[in-house]
Structure formats: C-alpha cells, structure tokens
DRENPA-3360 file (N, C-alpha, C; in nm, 2 decimals, always signed):
BEGIN
1 = MLKMNDLV = +0.09/-0.13/-0.02/-0.01/-0.01/-0.01/+0.10/+0.16/+0.00 ~ +0.03/+0.24/-0.07/+0.13/+0.38/-0.08/+0.06/+0.46/+0.01 ~ +0.13/+0.56/+0.03/+0.07/+0.69/+0.08/+0.02/+0.79/-0.04 ~ -0.03/+0.86/-0.05/-0.10/+0.99/-0.15/+0.08/+1.03/-0.21 ~ +0.16/+1.08/-0.14/+0.32/+1.14/-0.19/+0.36/+1.05/-0.26 ~ +0.37/+0.94/-0.21/+0.39/+0.84/-0.28/+0.37/+0.78/-0.41 ~ +0.25/+0.77/-0.41/+0.14/+0.76/-0.53/+0.20/+0.86/-0.64 ~ +0.15/+0.98/-0.60/+0.20/+1.14/-0.69/+0.33/+1.10/-0.76;
9 = KLSQTPKS = +0.43/+1.10/-0.69/+0.58/+1.07/-0.69/+0.60/+0.92/-0.81 ~ +0.55/+0.82/-0.77/+0.60/+0.72/-0.86/+0.51/+0.76/-1.01 ~ +0.40/+0.76/-0.97/+0.32/+0.81/-1.13/+0.32/+0.89/-1.18 ~ +0.37/+1.01/-1.08/+0.40/+1.16/-1.18/+0.24/+1.18/-1.25 ~ +0.20/+1.20/-1.10/+0.03/+1.26/-1.16/+0.01/+1.31/-1.07 ~ -0.05/+1.47/-1.04/-0.08/+1.52/-0.98/-0.21/+1.46/-0.86 ~ -0.20/+1.50/-0.72/-0.28/+1.49/-0.65/-0.43/+1.53/-0.67 ~ -0.44/+1.64/-0.74/-0.59/+1.64/-0.77/-0.61/+1.60/-0.85;
17 = TVLYYIKE = -0.55/+1.54/-0.94/-0.60/+1.46/-1.05/-0.64/+1.26/-1.00 ~ -0.57/+1.24/-0.92/-0.55/+1.12/-0.84/-0.70/+1.17/-0.79 ~ -0.72/+1.24/-0.67/-0.84/+1.23/-0.63/-0.95/+1.26/-0.72 ~ -0.95/+1.31/-0.83/-1.05/+1.33/-0.95/-1.05/+1.21/-1.00 ~ -0.98/+1.12/-1.05/-1.00/+1.00/-1.09/-1.08/+0.89/-1.02 ~ -1.06/+0.90/-0.87/-1.11/+0.82/-0.74/-1.28/+0.83/-0.74 ~ -1.26/+1.01/-0.77/-1.46/+1.03/-0.75/-1.50/+0.97/-0.87 ~ -1.44/+0.97/-0.98/-1.50/+0.92/-1.13/-1.48/+0.75/-1.12;
25 = GLLPEPLK = -1.42/+0.70/-1.04/-1.45/+0.57/-1.05/-1.38/+0.48/-1.11 ~ -1.25/+0.57/-1.18/-1.15/+0.51/-1.24/-1.01/+0.46/-1.16 ~ -0.98/+0.48/-1.03/-0.90/+0.40/-0.97/-1.00/+0.37/-0.79 ~ -0.98/+0.27/-0.75/-1.03/+0.23/-0.63/-1.00/+0.31/-0.51 ~ -1.09/+0.34/-0.43/-1.10/+0.37/-0.32/-0.97/+0.37/-0.23 ~ -0.95/+0.45/-0.13/-0.84/+0.43/-0.04/-0.86/+0.38/+0.08 ~ -0.78/+0.27/+0.14/-0.78/+0.25/+0.27/-0.75/+0.31/+0.38 ~ -0.87/+0.34/+0.40/-0.90/+0.49/+0.55/-0.86/+0.41/+0.66;
33 = DKPNFHLY = -0.70/+0.39/+0.68/-0.68/+0.29/+0.82/-0.68/+0.39/+0.89 ~ -0.65/+0.54/+0.99/-0.69/+0.63/+1.02/-0.74/+0.76/+0.98 ~ -0.82/+0.84/+1.07/-0.84/+0.98/+1.05/-0.76/+1.05/+0.94 ~ -0.76/+1.09/+0.83/-0.66/+1.22/+0.78/-0.54/+1.12/+0.71 ~ -0.55/+0.96/+0.73/-0.45/+0.87/+0.67/-0.52/+0.77/+0.55 ~ -0.44/+0.76/+0.47/-0.52/+0.68/+0.33/-0.41/+0.63/+0.29 ~ -0.46/+0.50/+0.28/-0.33/+0.43/+0.18/-0.39/+0.34/+0.03 ~ -0.27/+0.36/-0.06/-0.33/+0.33/-0.18/-0.31/+0.21/-0.22;
41 = DERCIGLL = -0.35/+0.14/-0.29/-0.33/+0.02/-0.37/-0.22/+0.04/-0.46 ~ -0.15/-0.04/-0.47/-0.03/-0.03/-0.58/-0.07/-0.03/-0.71 ~ -0.14/-0.10/-0.73/-0.17/-0.11/-0.89/-0.22/+0.02/-0.92 ~ -0.27/+0.11/-0.83/-0.29/+0.26/-0.88/-0.20/+0.31/-0.98 ~ -0.07/+0.26/-0.93/+0.08/+0.32/-1.05/+0.04/+0.26/-1.18 ~ +0.01/+0.15/-1.23/-0.04/+0.12/-1.36/-0.12/+0.19/-1.41 ~ -0.26/+0.15/-1.33/-0.39/+0.22/-1.37/-0.33/+0.39/-1.42 ~ -0.28/+0.46/-1.34/-0.26/+0.58/-1.36/-0.18/+0.61/-1.48;
49 = KFIKYLQT = -0.05/+0.54/-1.55/+0.03/+0.52/-1.63/-0.04/+0.49/-1.77 ~ -0.15/+0.40/-1.76/-0.26/+0.32/-1.83/-0.34/+0.47/-1.92 ~ -0.41/+0.51/-1.82/-0.50/+0.63/-1.83/-0.46/+0.73/-1.91 ~ -0.35/+0.78/-1.87/-0.24/+0.89/-1.91/-0.21/+0.80/-2.05 ~ -0.20/+0.68/-2.07/-0.15/+0.62/-2.23/-0.25/+0.65/-2.30 ~ -0.41/+0.59/-2.25/-0.54/+0.59/-2.34/-0.58/+0.76/-2.40 ~ -0.51/+0.86/-2.29/-0.55/+0.99/-2.35/-0.44/+1.07/-2.46 ~ -0.31/+1.02/-2.44/-0.22/+1.09/-2.48/-0.19/+0.97/-2.65;
57 = NFNASISQ = -0.26/+0.87/-2.65/-0.24/+0.77/-2.79/-0.37/+0.77/-2.83 ~ -0.47/+0.77/-2.76/-0.62/+0.72/-2.83/-0.73/+0.86/-2.80 ~ -0.67/+0.97/-2.74/-0.76/+1.10/-2.74/-0.86/+1.08/-2.67 ~ -0.89/+0.94/-2.53/-0.95/+0.90/-2.50/-1.03/+1.02/-2.40 ~ -1.17/+0.99/-2.40/-1.24/+1.08/-2.28/-1.21/+1.01/-2.11 ~ -1.25/+1.07/-2.02/-1.32/+1.06/-1.89/-1.39/+0.93/-1.87 ~ -1.51/+0.94/-1.99/-1.66/+0.85/-1.99/-1.61/+0.76/-2.07 ~ -1.49/+0.75/-2.18/-1.49/+0.63/-2.25/-1.41/+0.55/-2.17;
65 = IKQLFTHP = -1.30/+0.60/-2.08/-1.20/+0.53/-2.00/-1.27/+0.43/-1.87 ~ -1.37/+0.55/-1.83/-1.46/+0.47/-1.72/-1.54/+0.34/-1.79 ~ -1.59/+0.32/-1.93/-1.67/+0.25/-1.99/-1.60/+0.15/-2.00 ~ -1.45/+0.16/-2.02/-1.38/+0.07/-2.05/-1.34/-0.03/-1.92 ~ -1.31/+0.06/-1.82/-1.30/+0.00/-1.69/-1.42/-0.08/-1.61 ~ -1.53/-0.02/-1.64/-1.64/-0.08/-1.57/-1.70/-0.18/-1.63 ~ -1.61/-0.24/-1.75/-1.67/-0.35/-1.87/-1.63/-0.50/-1.79 ~ -1.74/-0.62/-1.83/-1.73/-0.71/-1.72/-1.61/-0.77/-1.73;
73 = NFDWQNPY = -1.54/-0.75/-1.92/-1.44/-0.81/-1.95/-1.30/-0.75/-1.95 ~ -1.27/-0.62/-1.87/-1.15/-0.58/-1.88/-1.08/-0.58/-1.72 ~ -0.96/-0.65/-1.74/-0.89/-0.72/-1.63/-0.79/-0.58/-1.56 ~ -0.80/-0.57/-1.48/-0.78/-0.47/-1.41/-0.58/-0.51/-1.39 ~ -0.59/-0.63/-1.43/-0.43/-0.67/-1.38/-0.31/-0.68/-1.56 ~ -0.44/-0.68/-1.62/-0.36/-0.68/-1.75/-0.46/-0.59/-1.84 ~ -0.42/-0.46/-1.80/-0.50/-0.36/-1.88/-0.51/-0.37/-2.07 ~ -0.37/-0.37/-2.12/-0.35/-0.37/-2.25/-0.36/-0.48/-2.30;
81 = ESLISLIN = -0.37/-0.59/-2.21/-0.46/-0.72/-2.34/-0.60/-0.67/-2.32 ~ -0.64/-0.66/-2.20/-0.82/-0.61/-2.23/-0.82/-0.51/-2.32 ~ -0.75/-0.44/-2.38/-0.76/-0.30/-2.45/-0.76/-0.36/-2.59 ~ -0.73/-0.49/-2.61/-0.73/-0.56/-2.74/-0.88/-0.59/-2.81 ~ -0.91/-0.63/-2.69/-1.03/-0.66/-2.73/-1.17/-0.62/-2.73 ~ -1.14/-0.46/-2.61/-1.25/-0.36/-2.64/-1.22/-0.24/-2.65 ~ -1.15/-0.22/-2.78/-1.04/-0.15/-2.82/-1.17/-0.02/-2.86 ~ -1.25/-0.11/-2.93/-1.41/+0.00/-2.95/-1.43/+0.10/-2.88;
89 = IIMGAENE = -1.44/+0.06/-2.74/-1.49/+0.14/-2.66/-1.46/+0.27/-2.63 ~ -1.27/+0.29/-2.66/-1.21/+0.35/-2.68/-1.24/+0.46/-2.80 ~ -1.22/+0.38/-2.90/-1.21/+0.43/-3.09/-1.38/+0.47/-3.11 ~ -1.52/+0.45/-3.03/-1.62/+0.49/-3.04/-1.62/+0.64/-3.03 ~ -1.72/+0.69/-3.08/-1.77/+0.84/-3.07/-1.88/+0.84/-2.94 ~ -1.86/+0.92/-2.89/-1.96/+0.96/-2.78/-2.04/+1.02/-2.84 ~ -2.07/+1.14/-2.88/-2.15/+1.22/-2.93/-2.23/+1.23/-3.09 ~ -2.18/+1.31/-3.21/-2.27/+1.25/-3.33/-2.26/+1.14/-3.39;
97 = TFSPKALC = -2.35/+1.13/-3.46/-2.34/+1.03/-3.57/-2.41/+1.04/-3.65 ~ -2.39/+0.98/-3.84/-2.44/+1.04/-3.94/-2.51/+0.92/-4.01 ~ -2.58/+0.94/-4.08/-2.66/+0.84/-4.13/-2.60/+0.83/-4.28 ~ -2.59/+0.69/-4.37/-2.52/+0.73/-4.50/-2.58/+0.79/-4.59 ~ -2.74/+0.81/-4.56/-2.80/+0.90/-4.66/-2.74/+1.08/-4.60 ~ -2.76/+1.11/-4.47/-2.69/+1.21/-4.46/-2.54/+1.30/-4.51 ~ -2.45/+1.14/-4.51/-2.32/+1.16/-4.57/-2.35/+1.18/-4.73 ~ -2.42/+1.13/-4.81/-2.39/+1.10/-4.91/-2.46/+1.26/-4.96;
105 = QEFSLSES = -2.58/+1.27/-4.88/-2.61/+1.42/-4.95/-2.52/+1.55/-4.89 ~ -2.43/+1.55/-4.82/-2.34/+1.64/-4.77/-2.25/+1.66/-4.88 ~ -2.21/+1.54/-4.93/-2.06/+1.52/-5.00/-2.12/+1.52/-5.15 ~ -2.23/+1.54/-5.18/-2.26/+1.47/-5.33/-2.23/+1.33/-5.37 ~ -2.25/+1.26/-5.29/-2.20/+1.14/-5.31/-2.33/+1.03/-5.35 ~ -2.31/+0.92/-5.45/-2.41/+0.79/-5.45/-2.41/+0.70/-5.30 ~ -2.48/+0.66/-5.30/-2.47/+0.55/-5.15/-2.37/+0.44/-5.20 ~ -2.38/+0.42/-5.32/-2.31/+0.32/-5.38/-2.16/+0.38/-5.41;
113 = ALQTMVDD = -2.12/+0.46/-5.39/-2.00/+0.50/-5.39/-1.94/+0.54/-5.24 ~ -2.05/+0.58/-5.16/-2.00/+0.53/-4.98/-1.99/+0.43/-4.99 ~ -2.05/+0.28/-5.01/-2.05/+0.22/-4.98/-1.90/+0.12/-5.06 ~ -1.85/+0.13/-5.16/-1.72/+0.12/-5.20/-1.63/+0.19/-5.11 ~ -1.63/+0.32/-5.03/-1.51/+0.32/-4.92/-1.51/+0.26/-4.85 ~ -1.65/+0.19/-4.77/-1.65/+0.13/-4.67/-1.58/-0.03/-4.68 ~ -1.62/-0.06/-4.83/-1.57/-0.20/-4.85/-1.38/-0.19/-4.89 ~ -1.35/-0.09/-4.95/-1.23/-0.09/-4.99/-1.17/-0.05/-4.82;
121 = GLLNPREG = -1.21/-0.03/-4.73/-1.16/+0.02/-4.62/-1.11/+0.19/-4.59 ~ -1.15/+0.27/-4.71/-1.11/+0.39/-4.68/-1.19/+0.46/-4.57 ~ -1.28/+0.38/-4.52/-1.37/+0.44/-4.44/-1.42/+0.33/-4.36 ~ -1.45/+0.34/-4.20/-1.44/+0.21/-4.12/-1.56/+0.22/-4.02 ~ -1.65/+0.25/-4.06/-1.79/+0.29/-3.94/-1.78/+0.13/-3.82 ~ -1.79/+0.18/-3.71/-1.83/+0.05/-3.62/-1.94/+0.02/-3.60 ~ -1.94/-0.07/-3.66/-2.07/-0.17/-3.63/-2.20/-0.10/-3.73 ~ -2.11/-0.03/-3.82/-2.21/+0.05/-3.92/-2.26/+0.19/-3.89;
129 = IFTAKERD = -2.21/+0.22/-3.81/-2.26/+0.35/-3.76/-2.11/+0.45/-3.81 ~ -2.17/+0.55/-3.87/-2.08/+0.70/-3.94/-2.01/+0.75/-3.77 ~ -1.97/+0.77/-3.73/-1.91/+0.90/-3.66/-1.85/+1.04/-3.70 ~ -1.82/+1.14/-3.63/-1.75/+1.24/-3.67/-1.63/+1.22/-3.72 ~ -1.54/+1.11/-3.69/-1.44/+1.11/-3.71/-1.44/+1.05/-3.88 ~ -1.55/+0.96/-3.92/-1.57/+0.91/-4.01/-1.60/+1.03/-4.13 ~ -1.68/+1.10/-4.10/-1.74/+1.25/-4.17/-1.62/+1.30/-4.18 ~ -1.50/+1.36/-4.11/-1.40/+1.43/-4.11/-1.30/+1.38/-4.22;
137 = ILAIICRC = -1.30/+1.20/-4.24/-1.24/+1.15/-4.34/-1.26/+1.18/-4.47 ~ -1.41/+1.16/-4.45/-1.49/+1.15/-4.63/-1.45/+1.30/-4.67 ~ -1.47/+1.39/-4.55/-1.43/+1.53/-4.61/-1.34/+1.58/-4.69 ~ -1.23/+1.49/-4.59/-1.07/+1.51/-4.66/-1.05/+1.45/-4.79 ~ -1.16/+1.32/-4.84/-1.13/+1.23/-4.92/-1.16/+1.35/-5.04 ~ -1.33/+1.37/-5.01/-1.38/+1.48/-5.12/-1.33/+1.57/-5.16 ~ -1.20/+1.64/-5.11/-1.14/+1.74/-5.14/-1.04/+1.68/-5.23 ~ -1.01/+1.57/-5.24/-0.86/+1.55/-5.31/-0.88/+1.58/-5.43;
145 = NEAEYEMV = -0.75/+1.61/-5.52/-0.78/+1.59/-5.67/-0.71/+1.44/-5.72 ~ -0.73/+1.46/-5.83/-0.71/+1.30/-5.89/-0.56/+1.25/-5.85 ~ -0.47/+1.35/-5.84/-0.34/+1.25/-5.80/-0.36/+1.28/-5.67 ~ -0.39/+1.33/-5.55/-0.42/+1.33/-5.44/-0.48/+1.16/-5.40 ~ -0.57/+1.17/-5.49/-0.66/+1.07/-5.43/-0.61/+0.92/-5.49 ~ -0.52/+0.93/-5.59/-0.41/+0.80/-5.59/-0.30/+0.81/-5.48 ~ -0.31/+0.88/-5.42/-0.21/+0.92/-5.26/-0.27/+0.79/-5.23 ~ -0.40/+0.83/-5.15/-0.48/+0.79/-5.07/-0.50/+0.66/-5.07;
153 = KTYLQTAK = -0.50/+0.61/-5.21/-0.52/+0.45/-5.23/-0.39/+0.40/-5.23 ~ -0.27/+0.45/-5.26/-0.15/+0.41/-5.19/-0.13/+0.39/-5.01 ~ -0.19/+0.50/-4.97/-0.18/+0.47/-4.85/-0.25/+0.37/-4.77 ~ -0.39/+0.32/-4.83/-0.45/+0.22/-4.82/-0.39/+0.07/-4.82 ~ -0.33/+0.08/-4.93/-0.24/-0.06/-4.97/-0.14/-0.06/-4.92 ~ -0.04/+0.04/-4.86/+0.08/+0.01/-4.79/-0.01/-0.04/-4.63 ~ -0.11/+0.03/-4.58/-0.17/+0.01/-4.45/-0.23/-0.16/-4.46 ~ -0.28/-0.20/-4.55/-0.31/-0.35/-4.56/-0.20/-0.42/-4.54;
161 = KLAEQEVN = -0.09/-0.39/-4.61/+0.06/-0.49/-4.58/+0.09/-0.49/-4.52 ~ +0.12/-0.34/-4.41/+0.16/-0.32/-4.27/+0.06/-0.40/-4.16 ~ -0.05/-0.39/-4.20/-0.21/-0.46/-4.11/-0.11/-0.60/-4.11 ~ -0.15/-0.67/-4.20/-0.10/-0.81/-4.21/+0.03/-0.81/-4.12 ~ +0.15/-0.75/-4.17/+0.26/-0.78/-4.08/+0.27/-0.77/-3.90 ~ +0.20/-0.67/-3.91/+0.12/-0.62/-3.75/+0.09/-0.72/-3.66 ~ -0.05/-0.78/-3.75/-0.11/-0.87/-3.66/-0.02/-1.01/-3.68 ~ +0.05/-1.03/-3.75/+0.10/-1.16/-3.76/+0.24/-1.13/-3.62;
169 = LTLSALKE = +0.31/-1.02/-3.68/+0.41/-1.01/-3.50/+0.35/-1.03/-3.41 ~ +0.24/-0.97/-3.36/+0.15/-0.95/-3.28/+0.15/-1.11/-3.21 ~ +0.06/-1.15/-3.29/+0.04/-1.29/-3.24/+0.18/-1.39/-3.22 ~ +0.26/-1.37/-3.29/+0.37/-1.47/-3.24/+0.42/-1.42/-3.16 ~ +0.44/-1.31/-3.13/+0.50/-1.23/-2.98/+0.43/-1.28/-2.84 ~ +0.34/-1.26/-2.87/+0.22/-1.29/-2.73/+0.25/-1.48/-2.75 ~ +0.27/-1.55/-2.82/+0.29/-1.72/-2.79/+0.43/-1.73/-2.72 ~ +0.51/-1.62/-2.75/+0.66/-1.65/-2.71/+0.67/-1.56/-2.56;
177 = SEQKDEKL = +0.53/-1.49/-2.52/+0.59/-1.39/-2.41/+0.47/-1.44/-2.32 ~ +0.56/-1.45/-2.18/+0.50/-1.51/-2.07/+0.42/-1.35/-2.01 ~ +0.52/-1.27/-2.01/+0.45/-1.13/-1.97/+0.34/-1.06/-2.09 ~ +0.22/-1.11/-2.14/+0.17/-1.06/-2.23/+0.08/-0.93/-2.21 ~ +0.09/-0.87/-2.08/+0.03/-0.73/-2.11/+0.15/-0.64/-2.15 ~ +0.26/-0.68/-2.06/+0.38/-0.58/-2.08/+0.43/-0.63/-2.26 ~ +0.44/-0.70/-2.30/+0.44/-0.70/-2.41/+0.33/-0.64/-2.52 ~ +0.21/-0.63/-2.49/+0.11/-0.54/-2.58/+0.14/-0.45/-2.56;
185 = KHLFDLLL = +0.19/-0.35/-2.44/+0.25/-0.24/-2.43/+0.34/-0.19/-2.51 ~ +0.44/-0.25/-2.53/+0.56/-0.25/-2.66/+0.48/-0.24/-2.76 ~ +0.40/-0.31/-2.82/+0.35/-0.33/-2.94/+0.27/-0.22/-2.97 ~ +0.17/-0.16/-2.85/+0.13/-0.04/-2.89/+0.20/+0.08/-2.95 ~ +0.30/+0.07/-2.90/+0.42/+0.18/-2.86/+0.45/+0.16/-3.00 ~ +0.47/+0.06/-3.07/+0.54/+0.05/-3.20/+0.43/+0.08/-3.29 ~ +0.29/+0.04/-3.25/+0.18/+0.10/-3.39/+0.14/+0.25/-3.36 ~ +0.17/+0.31/-3.25/+0.06/+0.40/-3.21/+0.18/+0.53/-3.16;
193 = VLKPYILN = +0.32/+0.49/-3.17/+0.43/+0.61/-3.13/+0.48/+0.59/-3.26 ~ +0.60/+0.49/-3.28/+0.71/+0.47/-3.37/+0.64/+0.48/-3.48 ~ +0.57/+0.43/-3.52/+0.49/+0.40/-3.68/+0.51/+0.54/-3.75 ~ +0.40/+0.61/-3.69/+0.35/+0.79/-3.69/+0.44/+0.81/-3.74 ~ +0.56/+0.83/-3.65/+0.67/+0.94/-3.64/+0.74/+0.89/-3.74 ~ +0.82/+0.75/-3.75/+0.88/+0.71/-3.89/+0.83/+0.80/-4.02 ~ +0.68/+0.74/-4.02/+0.62/+0.78/-4.16/+0.62/+0.94/-4.18 ~ +0.55/+0.99/-4.07/+0.59/+1.18/-4.07/+0.69/+1.25/-4.08;
201 = MQTLNIYQ = +0.77/+1.18/-4.04/+0.92/+1.29/-3.99/+0.99/+1.28/-4.16 ~ +0.94/+1.13/-4.22/+1.03/+1.11/-4.35/+0.96/+1.21/-4.45 ~ +0.81/+1.25/-4.44/+0.75/+1.36/-4.53/+0.82/+1.46/-4.50 ~ +0.82/+1.51/-4.42/+0.91/+1.65/-4.35/+1.00/+1.66/-4.38 ~ +1.11/+1.57/-4.39/+1.23/+1.57/-4.41/+1.30/+1.61/-4.56 ~ +1.19/+1.50/-4.63/+1.22/+1.53/-4.79/+1.13/+1.64/-4.84 ~ +1.04/+1.69/-4.76/+0.95/+1.81/-4.84/+1.08/+1.93/-4.78 ~ +1.12/+1.92/-4.66/+1.22/+2.03/-4.62/+1.38/+2.00/-4.74;
209 = RESST = +1.42/+1.91/-4.78/+1.49/+1.93/-4.84/+1.48/+1.96/-4.98 ~ +1.38/+1.93/-5.07/+1.30/+1.95/-5.15/+1.27/+2.09/-5.16 ~ +1.22/+2.21/-5.07/+1.18/+2.31/-5.10/+1.32/+2.40/-5.08 ~ +1.42/+2.33/-5.03/+1.51/+2.43/-5.03/+1.66/+2.40/-5.11 ~ +1.60/+2.33/-5.26/+1.65/+2.35/-5.34/+1.62/+2.46/-5.45;
% end
C-alpha cells in the first residue's frame, strides 16, 4: 500500500488528478486506516500510467475510460491485453453520428460510392455507425484531386500490407511471451508512437530538402 505522496511521485500524477479519478471511479477507493491517513493500492500506479496512455495515444475521454474500466471483461491486472478486445470502446464516438443518407447528401455522393469506400477500407464505421471521425475523413477524401486520391489509395494498400505484418508479429510475440500485458504495451508503442513518427518525419524531411533546393 502507498501513501498519497508516494503515489503522486511514482506515477508522476498530480494529487488533484488522482482524487478526481477516484471520484470518477477510475481508481479504487483508498484504505482509510486512520483519520486523515489514506493508503492506496499499488496497482494505482499502473492504472494511472494506463489512463495517461489512453489519453495521449487515443485521445480518450474520461467517460470512455470509465466505460472501459467498468466493462465485465476488463482485467485490472492486464489492462493492455483487455484493450485489444475492448478497443471499440475507446475508438467509438460519444456524440454525433451520421446516417449514410446524410453523408451522401452533404458530399454529393451516391450510396454505392460511399459503400465502396467502406468495402475498400477507406472508411471504417464501427458496427455500421458513421461517427464524426468518418465524416471528417470523408470530407478530406472528397477534397482530393485525382493525384491526391491516388496517393490515398497508396496509403490504403500500404496500410493493409503493414496490418498483416503487424498482426502476425503481435500473435507470434504473444505466443512466445509470458508477460503478455507488458508485450502488448510495447506493441502498442510500435503501432501508435513509432510508426506515425517514422512515416511523418520522412515526409517532413523530404519536403524540407526539396523546398530548399
């Protein structure tokens, strides 16, 4: 068990944030051993780091994280392993949704053209529900000229190849590892942190080189 000062130091989380998370049900209540003397479960350190990870890499809201933590299949001891099967909770939209008809009207598309984008993987509505994210992606696609759209299709083809390699790597790593949650954390880092960094920095480096000549 930990004192509040120790929890704050080890998790690098402000005391006010810890108290807020407890109030919201994201962390277990402390053990109130004596008046004004509270002890906190050591698992709070890992949970605080996991919450920060979700906020940083998934832009997850407090209500989404709360929904994840209260799901019957969520394992407090193995949060990253739980995230694999429950990721739709974090990726889902909380507010606005759009019907296919509304999107087609807004962007002057036929329903068959919209469905083709879904079938090809350019748009990925979860359980058939188009969220603000799909609407934003569709808006970008519809602004593309012919050359840009060809680049988008290249993104898609490359993403599918990478996805197969990533899934195979993940499944293989999990079979060989006894510490699955720790391994999954590393794999999430590869996919969410390292991959976009490498891809985006290459574009930036080439742009800077070409624009300076």
